[in-house]
C-alpha positions as CSV (number, residue, x, y, z in Angstrom):
1,M,119.2,83.9,78.9
2,S,119.0,86.5,81.7
3,A,120.4,89.9,82.5
4,K,122.3,90.7,85.7
5,L,120.5,93.1,88.1
6,H,123.0,95.0,90.3
7,L,122.0,96.2,93.7
8,Q,122.4,99.7,95.1
9,L,121.9,100.9,98.7
10,L,118.5,102.2,99.5
11,T,118.3,105.9,100.0
12,R,115.4,108.3,100.3
13,E,116.5,110.0,97.0
14,S,117.0,106.8,95.0
15,F,113.7,105.4,96.1
16,A,111.6,108.6,95.9
17,P,110.1,107.8,92.4
18,F,108.7,104.6,93.8
19,G,107.3,105.6,97.2
20,D,108.6,106.3,100.7
21,I,111.3,104.9,103.0
22,I,109.9,104.2,106.4
23,T,112.5,105.0,109.1
24,T,112.9,107.0,112.3
25,R,116.1,108.5,111.1
26,G,115.5,112.2,110.2
27,A,111.7,111.8,110.8
28,D,109.6,114.4,112.5
29,S,108.8,113.4,116.0
30,F,107.2,114.6,119.2
31,L,106.3,113.3,122.6
32,I,102.8,112.0,123.4
33,N,101.2,110.1,126.3
34,N,102.4,112.5,129.0
35,G,105.9,112.4,127.6
36,T,106.3,108.6,127.8
37,T,106.2,107.9,124.1
38,R,108.0,109.5,121.1
39,R,105.8,109.5,118.0
40,F,107.6,109.5,114.6
41,H,104.9,111.1,112.6
42,D,103.6,110.6,109.0
43,L,106.3,108.2,107.8
44,A,104.5,107.1,104.6
45,R,101.5,108.0,102.4
46,V,99.0,105.2,102.7
47,E,96.7,105.2,99.6
48,T,93.4,103.4,99.1
49,I,91.0,104.1,96.3
50,G,88.1,102.4,94.5
51,E,84.9,100.9,95.7
52,A,84.7,100.2,99.4
53,P,88.4,100.3,100.1
54,R,89.7,99.0,103.5
55,T,93.1,99.4,104.9
56,L,94.6,96.0,106.0
57,V,97.4,95.3,108.5
58,N,99.1,92.0,107.9
59,I,102.2,90.1,108.9
60,F,104.0,88.4,106.0
61,R,106.6,85.7,106.9
62,G,109.2,85.6,104.1
63,Q,111.5,82.7,103.5
64,P,115.1,83.6,102.9
65,F,116.7,84.0,99.5
66,A,120.4,83.7,98.6
67,P,122.1,84.6,95.3
68,P,121.5,83.9,92.6
69,I,118.0,85.4,92.9
70,T,115.8,85.2,89.8
71,I,113.5,88.2,89.1
72,A,111.0,86.7,86.7
73,M,108.0,88.9,87.5
74,L,106.9,92.1,89.0
75,E,103.5,93.1,90.4
76,R,101.7,96.3,91.2
77,H,98.6,97.4,93.1
78,P,96.4,99.9,91.2
79,L,94.1,100.6,94.1
80,G,96.4,101.2,96.9
81,S,99.9,101.6,98.3
82,Q,101.7,98.7,100.1
83,A,104.1,99.2,103.0
84,F,106.6,96.6,104.2
85,N,108.1,97.1,107.6
86,P,110.6,94.5,108.9
87,L,110.1,93.2,112.4
88,H,113.7,91.8,112.6
89,P,117.0,93.7,112.1
90,R,118.1,91.9,108.9
91,P,118.9,93.0,105.4
92,W,116.4,92.4,102.6
93,I,116.0,93.4,99.0
94,V,113.6,95.7,97.2
95,V,113.2,95.5,93.4
96,V,111.1,98.1,91.6
97,A,110.7,99.4,88.1
98,P,109.2,102.5,86.5
99,D,106.0,102.2,84.5
100,I,106.4,102.3,80.7
101,D,103.0,102.3,79.0
102,G,101.5,100.0,81.5
103,K,104.4,97.6,81.8
104,P,107.5,97.6,84.0
105,G,110.6,99.3,82.6
106,Q,114.2,98.4,83.6
107,P,114.2,97.0,87.2
108,Q,116.3,98.5,89.9
109,G,117.4,96.5,92.9
110,F,118.0,98.0,96.4
111,L,119.7,96.4,99.4
112,V,117.9,97.5,102.5
113,R,120.0,97.3,105.7
114,P,118.9,98.2,109.2
115,D,120.7,101.3,110.5
116,E,121.6,102.8,113.8
117,G,118.3,104.6,113.8
118,G,116.3,101.4,113.6
119,L,114.6,99.2,111.0
120,I,114.0,100.5,107.5
121,G,110.8,99.8,105.6
122,V,109.4,100.9,102.3
123,N,106.0,102.0,101.1
124,Y,105.4,101.3,97.5
125,A,103.2,104.0,96.0
126,R,100.0,103.0,94.3
127,N,100.8,101.5,90.8
128,T,104.5,100.9,91.5
129,W,105.9,97.8,89.9
130,H,107.8,95.8,92.5
131,H,108.9,92.2,93.2
132,P,107.3,90.3,96.0
133,L,109.1,90.1,99.3
134,V,112.8,89.1,99.2
135,S,114.1,88.3,102.7
136,L,117.7,87.5,103.3
137,E,119.6,85.4,105.9
138,E,116.7,83.9,107.8
139,T,112.9,83.6,107.7
140,S,111.7,87.2,108.5
141,D,108.4,88.7,109.5
142,F,107.2,92.0,108.0
143,L,104.3,94.2,109.1
144,V,102.5,95.0,105.8
145,V,99.9,97.7,105.4
146,D,97.9,97.5,102.2
147,R,94.5,97.8,100.6
148,G,91.7,95.3,100.9
149,G,88.0,95.6,99.9
150,E,86.3,95.3,96.6
151,G,88.0,95.4,93.3
152,V,91.1,93.8,91.8
153,N,94.2,95.3,93.3
154,L,96.9,93.1,91.8
155,E,98.5,93.1,88.3
156,E,101.4,90.8,87.5
157,F,103.9,91.1,84.7
158,F,106.3,88.2,83.7
159,F,109.5,89.1,81.9
160,D,110.3,87.2,78.7
161,E,113.9,86.9,80.0
162,P,114.3,87.1,83.8
163,Y,116.9,89.2,85.6
164,V,119.3,87.7,88.1
165,I,120.8,89.1,91.2
166,T,124.1,87.3,91.4
167,S,125.7,89.2,94.3
168,L,124.6,91.2,97.4
169,D,127.4,93.7,96.8
170,C,126.3,97.2,96.0
171,G,127.9,99.5,93.5
């Protein structure tokens, strides 16, 4: 048996308990490089702690999902944040959950759509329970910034009964 997980549109306010939204819309910006480049400044809080942390820049290539999408597990990274920045203007899904005594609580699903201001990424705060990458429509590349170095920076939790996203409709 499984429970339905309904999606909502991603907003700064709805995602704030879990981390940052990475977008140019409404971001502080200023010109650099003799006025040839606009810098959108300080878009996410990158966290790395523990022994010999090292910030990594990766590209993840996610295979596309289509409903029904089973959410059987969540993961978290206790030693650092993890940012996902799409490199293609396609929708994708973010699933997060609050921490309840070291385990994920009720998952929340967000549909992320590119907007007129550009692509929208997320930065999961350190220790935020989240599902691995869920691309939609086509194989999609994401620039991912996370923590490498010494120490175990991955915890996984498998639900006794999975959740299922049956529709990409929000509301």
